[in-house]
N, C-alpha and C positions, 0 to 999 in steps of 0.2 A: 714856267721854268723853276721858279722859287718853290712851287708846290712839289715838283719832282724831287728837288734836293731835300726838301723836308721829309718826304716819304722815304727817301734813301737813307737819311740819317736815322730815322725811327727804326727802319728795318735793321740797320747796322747796329744800333744800340741794343735791340732785342737779341740779335745774333751774338753780340759780345757778352751780353748778360747771361744768355743761355750757356755759353762756353765757360763762364766764370763761376757759375754756381755748381756746387756738388753737395749731395746729401749722403751722410755717412750713417749706416745702421748701428744700432746698439751692439756693444761688445765686438766692435771692429774699428780699425783705424785705416786711413788712407795715407800712402806714402807719396809725398809731393816732391817733384824734382824741377829744377830750373836749369834749362840747357844741359840736362843730363846729370846734374849734381843735386844730391839730396839737400833740401832746405828745411823741411818741417814735416810733421804729421798732422793730419786732420782727424779730430775726434768725432764722436757721435753727434749728429745734428746737422744744421745748415752751415755750410762753409763756402768761402770764396777763394778764387785763385786768379792770377793774371792770365787772361786768355792768350794763347799762342806762345806764351813765354814759360808758364808753369804747366805741368801736366801731372796726372795721377799715374805714378809708376806702378802701383799695385795696391792691393788691399790685404790686410793681415787680420785674421780672426783671433779674437781674444777668448773665445769659448773653449770649454774643455772638449778635447777631441780624443778619440780612441783609435788605436792601431792594433789590428788583429794579425798575429803572425803564427804560422805553422812551420815548425822546424823538424826535420828528420835527422835522427842520430842513433847511435848504438850504445847500449848500456854495457856495463862491465861483464855481464854474463852473456854477451853477444846476442842481445835481443834488439831488433830495430823497432823504434817507436816514433810516433808523430806527436810532438808536444805543441799544444796550442797555448799561446801566450797573448794576453790583452794588456796593452800599455795605455794608460790615461795620462794625457799631458795638456799643457796650455802654454800660450805665449803671454808674458807679462807686458803690460803697456809700455813700461819704461825700457823694455828690451825688444820692442817691436822692430826697430831698425836693424838690430843684429840678426833677428830671425829672418828678416826679408833679404838682407844683402849677403850674409855669410854662408848660407846654405841654399843650394839650388833645389835639392829634394831632401827635405828633412825626414820624411817617412822612410826612404831608402836607407838613409844613414842610421836611423834607429833600428831598422831590421838587421843591419850588419852587426851592430853592437849586441843585439839580442841573440843572434846566431852564434856569435863568439862566446857569450857567456854559457849558453846551453851546451855547445859542443866542447867546451872545456870542463864543465862540471859533471854532466851526465855520464860520460864514459868512466868516471870514477865510482859510480854507484851501480848496484844491481837493480833489477826491475822493481823489486819490492821496496828497496830503499828510495828509488825515485818517487814512488807514490807517497812514502812517509815524509820525504823532504821537499814536498811541493812548495811549502811556504818559504823554506830556506832558499830555494832556487829563485823564487819570485823576489825575495829581498836582494839577492845578488844582482839580479837584472836591474832592479830599481837603483841600486847603488851605482852600478856601472853607467847606466844612462844618465843619472843625475850629474855625475862628475863630468861626463863628456858633453852632454847637451846643454848644460848651463852656459858654456862658452858661446853658444849660438843663440842664447836668449830663450831657451825652452826650459820649462819647469816640469819635472816628472811627478805626477800626483800619486800614482799607484801602478803597480804591475801585478798581474795575476796569472798564475798557471791554471788555465781553465780546464784542460783535459790532457791526459796522457793515453794515447791509443797504441798498444802493441799490435803486431800482426794478428790476423784472424786465428791462425792455428795456435798461437800463444794464448789468445783469449779463451779458446775452447779448453785448452789444457788447464788454465787457471780456474775456469768454472768447474771442471771435473774434480780438481783438487779440493776446491771449496765444498763441493757437494759431498765428496768422500769424507772430509773432515766433519761436516755437519751430521752425516749419517753415523759416524763413529761416536760423536758426542751424544746423539740420540740413543744409540745402543747402550752406551755406558749409563746414561740416565735411567733407561728402562731396567737394566740389570740392577742398578742400585735401588730402584723402587721395589723390584721384586724381592731383593734381599731384605729390605726393611719390612715388607709385608710378612715374609717368612719368619723373621725375628719376632715380630709382634704376635704372630700366630703361635710360635713356640712359647713365648712368654705367657700368653693367655692360657695355653694348654697346661703349662707348668703350674700356673696359679690355680687353674681348675682342678688339676689332680691333687694339688696340695689341700684345697678346700674339701675335695671329696674324701681324701684320706683322713683329714681331721674329723669330718662328719661320721665316717665309718668307725673311727676310734671312739668318738663320743657315744655312738650308738651301742657299741660293744660294752663300753663302761656302764651305760645305763642298764643294759640287759643283765650284766653281771651283778650290778648293785640290786636290781630287782630280785634276782635269784637269791642273793644273800639275805635280803629282807624276808623273802618267803620262807627260807630255811629257818631263820631266827624265829619267825612267827609260829611255825610248826613246832619248833623245839620248845617254845614257851608254852604252847597248848598241850603238849604231850608229857611234859615233865622232864626232869633232869636225867632220867634213866635211859633215854633214847639217844643213841650216838649220832654225831653229825653226818657220818657216812650213810647211815640208814635214812636219815631225813633227806639228804641230797638225792639218794636213789629214788626216794618216793616223789620228790618234786620233779626230778627228771622224767619219771614215768608219766606223771601228769602232763608235762610239756610234750612228751613224745606222743601221747595219745591225742592231745589237742592238735598237734601238727598233722597227724594222720587224718583226723576228722576234717580239718580245713582242706587238705589235699583232695579228699573224696567229694567235697562240696563243689570244688572248682572243676568245670568241664574242660578247661584248657591246660590242665596240668600235664607235664611230661612224666614219663616213667622214671621213678627214683627208687634206687635200691637202698634200703635201710637195714640195719642189723635186726634180725628177727629171732636170734637165739639168746638165751640168758647170758652167755659169755660175751656176745657182741654188745649187748646192752650194758653189761658191767664195764666193759672197756670205754664205752661212750660216757658212762657216768663218771668214771675215774678222770677222764679228760676234763669234764665240766667242773669237777671238784678242784682240780689243779688250777683251772681258770679262776675260780672263786677265791682260792688262796692268794693268787696273784693280785686280785682286786683288793683284798684286805690289806695287802702290804703297801698299797699306794697311799 
């Protein structure tokens, strides 16, 4: 009989010990109640409670959690959009009791506040402005949630406007507008490039013509100077009694004959009509003498 009682006591002790031990995971706490009244929290590690008198009412996670919300609303320019918002939050250990007892469904409460902020701010913006002010909307959401949820023991770490999705027909229209704008910019850039090319070609042609003109002018000056030297040499060799006009005619005759000789030697020469009468040759000579006089005046 004694052995039976001993076994009974051992089993009872093991049973009571099993019901009095609780192990709490890292970054979480247990809420302990005694006859329905909160008495304390159990932190991470091995903990004990009074069996049948104290119980674990619940567990509160202290880790960072994320709540994803999709809200539908209308912009100022009457475009319906779906805005996706991500809220990161946690429960501080010192406020774990408030987080457990004051709110039944914290996530639903946060969703309500986020919807309220979005539906009060987005209708005042156009679709383009909503994309431009994503950060401002996220800050408004964080500010509103921080003020409201701190009472319940929740700390809002960050809020992000992840995406703004307009209706499909609006998306297509936006893509077409962007494509048209890019095409316009490409056309402008191409036209500007062609304009620069033409300007550079014109400048190059201008410089080439300038150099060509200068070369021709120098060539003509050299020819005129050569004729003048030839005339002076002939004049010195024949004496002072010979006039300049006669010497010029003589030199021009030699030049004329040389030209005809060169033309006959070339098999690719075109037909050229030259003065063949004495009067025509005298006119040509007079023109050359005038040119020589102009060279002397330089």
